[in-house]
C-alpha positions as CSV (number, residue, x, y, z in Angstrom):
1,Q,12.4,45.8,-11.8
2,V,10.5,44.5,-14.7
3,Q,9.3,46.3,-17.8
4,L,6.6,45.3,-20.3
5,V,6.5,46.9,-23.7
6,E,3.7,46.3,-26.1
7,S,3.6,46.9,-29.8
8,G,1.5,46.0,-32.9
9,G,-1.6,48.1,-32.4
10,G,-3.1,50.3,-35.0
11,L,-6.0,51.3,-37.1
12,V,-7.6,48.5,-39.1
13,Q,-10.9,47.9,-41.0
14,A,-13.5,45.5,-39.7
15,G,-12.6,42.0,-40.6
16,G,-8.9,42.8,-40.5
17,S,-6.1,41.4,-38.4
18,L,-3.3,42.5,-36.2
19,R,-0.6,40.8,-34.2
20,L,0.2,42.4,-30.8
21,S,3.5,41.7,-29.0
22,C,4.7,42.2,-25.5
23,V,8.3,41.9,-24.4
24,A,9.3,41.6,-20.8
25,S,12.7,42.7,-19.6
26,G,14.5,43.4,-16.4
27,S,15.2,41.4,-13.3
28,I,13.3,38.3,-14.3
29,F,13.7,34.9,-12.7
30,R,10.6,33.4,-14.1
31,I,7.5,34.6,-15.9
32,N,4.5,32.7,-14.7
33,G,1.1,33.6,-16.2
34,M,0.8,36.2,-18.9
35,G,-2.2,37.9,-20.4
36,W,-3.8,40.5,-22.5
37,Y,-6.5,42.9,-21.2
38,R,-8.3,45.7,-22.9
39,Q,-10.1,48.8,-21.9
40,A,-12.6,50.7,-24.1
41,P,-13.6,54.3,-23.3
42,G,-16.0,54.4,-20.4
43,K,-15.7,50.7,-19.7
44,Q,-13.8,48.7,-17.1
45,R,-10.6,46.8,-18.1
46,E,-11.4,43.3,-19.0
47,L,-9.4,40.1,-19.5
48,V,-9.2,39.1,-23.2
49,A,-6.9,36.1,-23.0
50,S,-4.4,34.5,-20.7
51,I,-1.7,31.8,-21.0
52,T,0.1,29.8,-18.3
53,I,3.7,29.0,-18.1
54,G,2.8,25.6,-19.5
55,S,0.9,27.3,-22.4
56,S,-2.6,26.5,-21.2
57,T,-4.9,29.2,-22.6
58,N,-8.1,30.9,-21.6
59,Y,-10.2,33.4,-23.6
60,A,-13.1,35.8,-23.1
61,D,-16.2,34.5,-24.7
62,S,-16.4,37.5,-27.0
63,V,-13.0,36.7,-28.7
64,K,-13.1,32.9,-28.8
65,G,-12.3,31.7,-32.3
66,R,-11.0,35.0,-33.4
67,F,-8.0,35.7,-31.0
68,T,-5.1,33.5,-30.3
69,I,-2.6,34.0,-27.4
70,S,0.8,32.5,-27.5
71,R,4.2,32.9,-25.8
72,D,7.9,32.4,-26.5
73,N,9.6,31.8,-23.2
74,T,13.0,32.1,-24.8
75,K,12.2,35.7,-25.7
76,N,10.1,36.6,-22.6
77,T,7.4,37.5,-25.1
78,V,3.6,37.1,-25.3
79,Y,1.6,37.5,-28.5
80,L,-2.0,38.1,-29.3
81,Q,-3.1,37.4,-32.9
82,V,-6.4,39.2,-33.4
83,N,-8.4,38.2,-36.5
84,S,-11.9,39.1,-37.8
85,L,-11.8,42.3,-35.9
86,K,-15.0,44.1,-35.1
87,P,-15.6,47.7,-34.1
88,E,-16.4,46.6,-30.6
89,D,-12.8,45.3,-30.3
90,T,-11.7,48.9,-30.3
91,A,-9.8,49.5,-27.1
92,V,-6.4,50.0,-25.5
93,Y,-4.8,46.6,-25.1
94,Y,-2.6,46.0,-22.1
95,C,-0.1,43.2,-21.4
96,N,0.1,41.7,-18.0
97,A,2.7,39.3,-16.6
98,H,2.9,37.6,-13.2
99,V,6.7,37.6,-12.7
100,T,9.0,36.2,-10.1
101,T,12.0,38.5,-10.0
102,T,15.7,37.6,-9.3
103,L,15.0,38.6,-5.7
104,L,12.4,35.8,-5.7
105,L,9.6,38.3,-5.2
106,T,6.4,37.7,-7.3
107,N,4.3,40.6,-8.6
108,D,2.0,41.6,-11.4
109,Y,3.4,44.0,-14.0
110,W,1.6,45.9,-16.7
111,G,2.6,47.4,-20.0
112,Q,1.7,50.9,-21.1
113,G,-0.9,49.8,-23.5
114,T,-1.3,49.8,-27.3
115,Q,-4.3,51.2,-29.1
116,V,-6.4,49.1,-31.4
117,T,-9.0,50.9,-33.4
118,V,-11.4,49.0,-35.8
119,S,-13.3,51.1,-38.3
120,S,-16.6,49.9,-39.7
């Protein structure tokens, strides 16, 4: 199977920055698209940013210009640099990966989430 492990969350003041990381491991043949989602209390999970295997990126309007997604295919890792944080960015951030396994089965996998809390 495939496991995703996030890190880098924490408590930060408004205007601060964090760098979230997500490492994929397991029976990986190829990692296709990767992305970061977030879920605030009482709200639905929403897409924050995504990146294709060719490194084309897409961002939610609310984070454009402040967040940057990138990936290192040699390390099976996706990053999310989050700058100019606002209290409304407070949420659990989840990593997602669309993975083709060594059995040539393709599925979506999720990490356990990392908490980002922005104080005003």
